[in-house]
C-alpha positions, 0 to 999 in steps of 0.5 A: 499500499502506498503511503501518499494520502489520498486527496479529499474534497470537502463535501457536505452531506445532508443526513437524518439524525439516526443515520449521523448517530449510527456513523457516530456509533461505528466510529467509535467501535472501528476505533475501539477494534482498530486501535486508530482514531476513526471520523465519522468521514472515515465511516462514510468513505468506507462504506461508499467504497464498499457500495461502490465495490459491490457494483463493480466500481472498484475505487 
């Protein structure tokens, strides 16, 4: 894996309160499991990556 960081572009998303809470919980769970801090944005990026991979669009 490359040590280069991917360039992130700031984007605004409008989410339901329940989804935001679920993202916070998932970030906390991933942080505990991996020992590294996960943000809500990182969880969204992971979820989108998995979504597109399942549709045959590898990112």
